[in-house]
C-alpha positions as CSV (number, residue, x, y, z in Angstrom):
1,X,-18.6,8.2,16.2
2,X,-17.3,7.8,19.7
3,X,-16.0,4.2,19.7
4,X,-12.8,3.2,17.9
5,X,-13.2,2.1,14.4
6,X,-11.8,-1.4,14.2
7,X,-9.9,-1.8,10.9
8,X,-9.5,-5.4,9.7
9,X,-6.2,-6.1,8.0
10,X,-3.9,-8.9,7.0
11,X,-0.7,-9.0,9.1
12,X,1.9,-8.5,6.4
13,X,4.1,-5.4,6.5
14,X,2.5,-4.2,3.3
15,X,-1.1,-4.8,4.5
16,X,-0.4,-3.0,7.7
17,X,1.1,0.0,5.8
18,X,-2.0,0.1,3.6
19,X,-4.4,-0.1,6.5
20,X,-2.4,2.6,8.2
21,X,-3.0,4.9,5.3
22,X,-6.8,4.5,5.8
23,X,-6.4,4.9,9.6
24,X,-4.5,8.1,9.1
25,X,-7.2,9.6,7.0
26,X,-9.9,8.7,9.5
27,X,-7.9,10.0,12.4
28,X,-7.3,13.3,10.6
29,X,-11.1,13.6,10.5
30,X,-11.3,13.1,14.3
31,X,-12.0,9.4,14.5
32,X,-10.2,6.9,16.7
33,X,-9.0,3.7,15.0
34,X,-7.7,0.3,16.0
35,X,-6.0,-2.2,13.6
36,X,-7.2,-5.8,14.0
37,X,-5.0,-8.5,12.3
38,X,-6.9,-11.3,10.5
39,X,-5.1,-14.4,9.3
40,X,-6.1,-15.4,5.7
41,X,-5.6,-18.8,3.9
42,X,-3.1,-17.0,1.6
43,X,-1.0,-16.2,4.7
44,X,-0.9,-19.8,5.8
45,X,0.0,-21.5,2.6
46,X,3.0,-21.3,0.2
47,X,1.2,-23.2,-2.5
48,X,0.5,-21.5,-5.9
49,X,-2.4,-19.2,-5.7
50,X,-4.6,-21.1,-8.2
51,X,-4.3,-24.2,-6.0
52,X,-5.6,-22.3,-2.9
53,X,-8.7,-20.9,-4.5
54,X,-10.8,-17.7,-5.0
55,X,-10.6,-15.0,-2.4
56,X,-7.5,-16.4,-0.8
57,X,-6.4,-13.0,0.6
58,X,-9.8,-11.5,1.1
59,X,-12.4,-14.1,2.3
60,X,-11.3,-14.2,5.9
61,X,-11.3,-10.4,6.2
62,X,-14.7,-10.2,4.6
63,X,-16.1,-12.9,7.0
64,X,-14.6,-11.0,10.0
65,X,-16.3,-7.8,8.8
66,X,-19.7,-9.5,8.1
67,X,-19.6,-11.2,11.5
68,X,-18.9,-7.9,13.4
69,X,-15.4,-8.7,14.5
70,X,-14.2,-5.5,12.7
71,X,-16.0,-2.4,11.4
72,X,-14.1,-2.0,8.1
73,X,-11.7,-4.1,6.0
74,X,-8.9,-2.8,3.9
75,X,-7.8,-4.8,0.8
76,X,-5.5,-4.4,-2.1
77,X,-8.3,-3.8,-4.6
78,X,-6.8,-6.2,-7.1
79,X,-7.1,-9.0,-4.6
80,X,-10.9,-8.8,-4.5
81,X,-12.9,-11.2,-6.6
82,X,-14.9,-9.4,-9.3
83,X,-18.2,-10.6,-7.9
84,X,-19.5,-8.3,-5.2
85,X,-20.3,-9.6,-1.7
86,X,-23.9,-8.8,-0.9
87,X,-23.1,-8.5,2.8
88,X,-20.7,-5.6,2.3
89,X,-20.4,-2.2,0.7
90,X,-17.4,-0.9,-1.2
91,X,-17.5,2.3,0.8
92,X,-14.2,4.0,-0.3
93,X,-11.4,3.8,-2.8
94,X,-8.5,6.0,-1.5
95,X,-6.2,7.9,-3.9
96,X,-4.2,5.5,-6.0
97,X,-0.5,4.9,-5.8
98,X,1.5,4.8,-9.1
99,X,0.1,1.6,-10.6
100,X,3.1,0.6,-12.7
101,X,5.3,-2.5,-12.3
102,X,8.9,-2.2,-11.1
103,X,12.0,-4.2,-11.9
104,X,14.6,-5.0,-9.2
105,X,17.6,-6.4,-10.9
106,X,21.2,-7.3,-10.1
107,X,23.9,-4.7,-10.9
108,X,21.2,-2.0,-11.4
109,X,20.3,-3.5,-14.8
110,X,17.1,-2.5,-16.7
111,X,14.9,-5.1,-18.4
112,X,16.5,-4.5,-21.8
113,X,20.0,-4.8,-20.3
114,X,19.5,-8.3,-18.7
115,X,21.3,-10.9,-20.8
116,X,19.3,-13.6,-22.6
117,X,18.6,-16.5,-20.2
118,X,18.5,-14.3,-17.1
119,X,16.1,-15.6,-14.5
120,X,13.3,-13.2,-13.7
121,X,10.9,-14.0,-10.8
122,X,7.2,-13.2,-10.7
123,X,4.1,-14.8,-9.3
124,X,1.9,-13.1,-11.9
125,X,0.9,-14.7,-15.2
126,X,0.1,-11.2,-16.5
127,X,3.7,-10.1,-16.0
128,X,5.2,-13.3,-17.2
129,X,3.2,-13.3,-20.5
130,X,4.0,-9.6,-21.3
131,X,7.7,-10.0,-20.4
132,X,8.0,-13.1,-22.5
133,X,6.2,-11.3,-25.4
134,X,9.0,-8.7,-25.4
135,X,11.3,-11.3,-27.0
136,X,14.3,-10.7,-24.7
137,X,14.9,-14.4,-24.2
138,X,14.5,-14.1,-20.4
139,X,13.6,-17.1,-18.3
140,X,10.5,-16.5,-16.1
141,X,10.6,-18.2,-12.7
142,X,7.4,-18.5,-10.6
143,X,7.8,-17.2,-7.1
144,X,5.7,-16.4,-4.0
145,X,6.4,-14.6,-0.7
146,X,6.4,-11.1,0.7
147,X,8.5,-8.3,-0.7
148,X,11.6,-9.0,1.4
149,X,11.5,-12.7,0.5
150,X,11.5,-11.8,-3.2
151,X,14.2,-9.2,-2.9
152,X,16.5,-11.6,-1.1
153,X,16.3,-13.9,-4.1
154,X,18.0,-11.2,-6.1
155,X,20.5,-10.3,-3.4
156,X,21.5,-13.9,-3.0
157,X,22.0,-14.5,-6.7
158,X,19.2,-17.1,-6.9
159,X,17.4,-14.8,-9.4
160,X,18.7,-12.1,-11.7
161,X,15.7,-9.9,-11.2
162,X,12.1,-9.8,-9.8
163,X,9.1,-7.7,-10.8
164,X,6.9,-6.2,-8.2
165,X,4.2,-3.5,-8.0
166,X,5.8,-0.1,-7.5
167,X,2.9,0.8,-5.3
168,X,3.8,-1.8,-2.7
169,X,7.4,-0.7,-2.6
170,X,6.4,2.9,-2.2
171,X,4.1,2.1,0.7
172,X,6.9,0.2,2.4
173,X,9.5,3.0,1.8
174,X,11.6,0.8,-0.5
175,X,11.7,2.7,-3.8
176,X,15.5,2.8,-3.7
177,X,15.7,-0.9,-4.7
178,X,14.0,-0.3,-8.1
179,X,16.3,-0.4,-11.1
180,X,13.6,0.4,-13.6
181,X,9.9,1.4,-13.5
182,X,8.3,-0.5,-16.4
183,X,6.4,1.6,-18.9
184,X,2.8,0.4,-19.4
185,X,3.6,0.2,-23.1
186,X,5.9,-2.7,-22.2
187,X,3.9,-4.2,-19.3
188,X,0.4,-3.1,-18.6
189,X,-0.5,-3.3,-14.9
190,X,-3.1,-5.5,-13.3
191,X,-6.6,-4.1,-13.1
192,X,-6.8,-2.0,-9.9
193,X,-3.1,-2.3,-9.2
194,X,-1.9,0.4,-6.8
195,X,-5.5,0.9,-5.5
196,X,-7.0,0.1,-2.1
197,X,-10.6,-1.0,-1.4
198,X,-12.3,-0.2,1.9
199,X,-15.4,-2.2,2.7
200,X,-17.9,-1.9,5.5
201,X,-21.1,-3.8,6.3
202,X,-24.0,-2.9,4.0
203,X,-26.2,-1.9,6.9
204,X,-23.6,0.3,8.7
205,X,-24.6,3.6,7.2
206,X,-22.6,5.8,9.7
207,X,-19.3,4.1,8.8
208,X,-20.2,4.1,5.1
209,X,-20.9,7.8,5.1
210,X,-17.7,8.6,7.0
211,X,-15.6,6.6,4.6
212,X,-17.2,8.2,1.6
213,X,-16.6,11.6,3.0
214,X,-13.0,11.4,4.2
215,X,-11.3,8.4,2.4
216,X,-12.9,8.0,-1.0
217,X,-11.4,9.5,-4.1
218,X,-13.8,9.8,-7.0
219,X,-11.3,9.8,-9.8
220,X,-9.5,6.7,-8.5
221,X,-12.9,4.9,-8.0
222,X,-13.9,5.8,-11.6
223,X,-10.6,4.6,-13.2
224,X,-10.3,1.4,-11.1
225,X,-13.9,0.5,-11.6
226,X,-13.5,0.8,-15.3
227,X,-10.5,-1.6,-15.2
228,X,-12.4,-4.1,-13.0
229,X,-15.4,-4.0,-15.3
230,X,-13.2,-5.1,-18.2
231,X,-11.8,-7.9,-16.1
232,X,-15.3,-9.0,-14.9
233,X,-16.6,-9.0,-18.5
234,X,-13.7,-11.2,-19.7
235,X,-14.6,-13.6,-16.9
236,X,-10.9,-14.2,-16.8
237,X,-10.1,-13.9,-13.1
238,X,-7.0,-12.1,-12.0
239,X,-4.7,-15.1,-12.5
240,X,-5.3,-14.9,-16.3
241,X,-2.8,-12.8,-18.3
242,X,-4.9,-9.7,-18.4
243,X,-3.7,-6.1,-17.9
244,X,-5.7,-2.9,-17.8
245,X,-5.1,0.7,-17.0
246,X,-7.6,3.6,-17.0
247,X,-6.8,7.3,-16.6
248,X,-8.9,10.3,-16.1
249,X,-7.9,12.7,-18.9
250,X,-8.8,16.2,-20.1
251,X,-10.8,16.5,-23.3
252,X,-12.8,19.1,-25.1
253,X,-16.6,19.0,-25.7
254,X,-18.3,20.3,-28.8
255,X,-18.2,23.8,-27.4
256,X,-14.4,23.6,-26.7
257,X,-15.0,23.4,-23.0
258,X,-12.7,21.2,-20.9
259,X,-14.3,18.0,-19.8
260,X,-12.9,14.9,-18.1
261,X,-13.1,11.5,-19.7
262,X,-11.9,8.0,-19.1
263,X,-9.1,6.5,-21.2
264,X,-8.8,2.8,-21.0
265,X,-6.1,0.4,-22.3
266,X,-6.4,-3.4,-22.1
267,X,-4.1,-6.3,-23.0
268,X,-4.6,-10.0,-23.1
269,X,-2.2,-12.9,-24.0
270,X,-4.1,-15.2,-26.2
271,X,-1.7,-18.1,-26.4
272,X,0.5,-17.9,-23.3
273,X,1.2,-21.2,-21.6
274,X,2.0,-21.0,-17.9
275,X,5.5,-22.2,-17.2
276,X,6.6,-21.9,-20.8
277,X,10.3,-21.4,-21.3
278,X,12.0,-18.4,-22.8
279,X,12.7,-20.2,-26.0
280,X,9.0,-21.4,-26.3
281,X,6.5,-20.2,-28.8
282,X,6.0,-16.5,-29.2
283,X,3.3,-14.9,-27.0
284,X,0.5,-13.1,-28.9
285,X,-0.6,-10.0,-27.1
286,X,-4.0,-8.6,-28.0
287,X,-4.3,-4.9,-27.2
288,X,-7.2,-2.5,-27.4
289,X,-8.0,1.0,-26.1
290,X,-11.1,3.2,-25.8
291,X,-12.3,6.4,-24.3
292,X,-15.6,7.3,-22.7
293,X,-17.5,9.5,-20.4
294,X,-16.4,9.7,-16.7
295,X,-19.8,8.4,-15.6
296,X,-19.8,5.4,-17.9
297,X,-16.8,3.5,-16.7
298,X,-18.5,0.1,-16.4
299,X,-19.9,0.3,-19.9
300,X,-16.5,1.3,-21.2
301,X,-14.8,-1.6,-19.5
302,X,-17.4,-4.1,-20.9
303,X,-17.1,-2.6,-24.4
304,X,-13.3,-3.0,-24.4
305,X,-13.6,-6.5,-23.1
306,X,-15.9,-7.3,-25.9
307,X,-13.4,-6.0,-28.4
308,X,-10.6,-8.0,-26.8
309,X,-12.8,-11.1,-27.1
310,X,-13.5,-10.4,-30.7
311,X,-9.8,-10.1,-31.4
312,X,-9.1,-13.5,-29.8
313,X,-9.0,-13.2,-26.1
314,X,-11.8,-15.8,-25.7
315,X,-9.1,-18.4,-24.8
316,X,-8.7,-16.5,-21.5
317,X,-12.1,-17.4,-20.1
318,X,-11.1,-20.8,-18.7
319,X,-9.6,-19.4,-15.5
320,X,-11.3,-17.7,-12.6
321,X,-8.8,-17.4,-9.7
322,X,-8.0,-14.9,-7.1
323,X,-5.9,-11.8,-7.9
324,X,-2.3,-12.0,-8.6
325,X,-0.4,-11.4,-5.4
326,X,2.9,-9.7,-5.2
327,X,3.6,-9.3,-1.5
């Protein structure tokens, strides 16, 4: 491919860092790349995500790709709506960063050390519900903005802590600000957190094959696809309090040979009320887990979603908004 591959990206520092990861892989394979910044509705508005609408951080990038303005688009995978875009191909899912959430708190405190009543900022209902369910008496404050904006709220004393994706901090070279990486037993990450999605036009076979050969990571694609299948089956949308994490793990078959399988955990908050105070009603978290064959991730995700629904997660199917956003 002699021409430069035009990579569509949002203009935030994190989006540019993520697109740079994909560009570096392509250039290592001998390709020439060019980053093209595309403004999205999510970049223009400070309103809460549910008020802006589905695809707030991805629709403009997808349109630019479909219209031929760029050759590929790089997204935070969890920002993509669960419904596929028939114009485009999900050509590559690069190796995933650590998907866990991270706490950045005053005085280097951990979550358990924060005094009752401490103000903890997050724009994610999933995080808010799970933190409230820990029963620590913390006050959850809804926030938006990029990483630096959120960190400044702690530095200034406006908030006692914020919770962000560890992956974003890693890609920005800001791991030193983390005071605690949250165990998924406490706070299960968003489906596809820490993963990138690289799309190209469905009829651009050359670009698709290049991305598949030098950017795609099969294990990450399998794990993340499983988590997204659970989310899609719940029809909850990423603004609902749903967490999921899949891992590729070693197991033994009937002949004691090592095989690789998918292990999936899911959590849903059945009675969480957005904006509820720390002293409000207890949050009921519904948890389930399952394992399955590496090639059957979609079925595994749907099966675990069905189990969560049976256990009471049906209350979550009233929302279908764009992904939680923690830039």
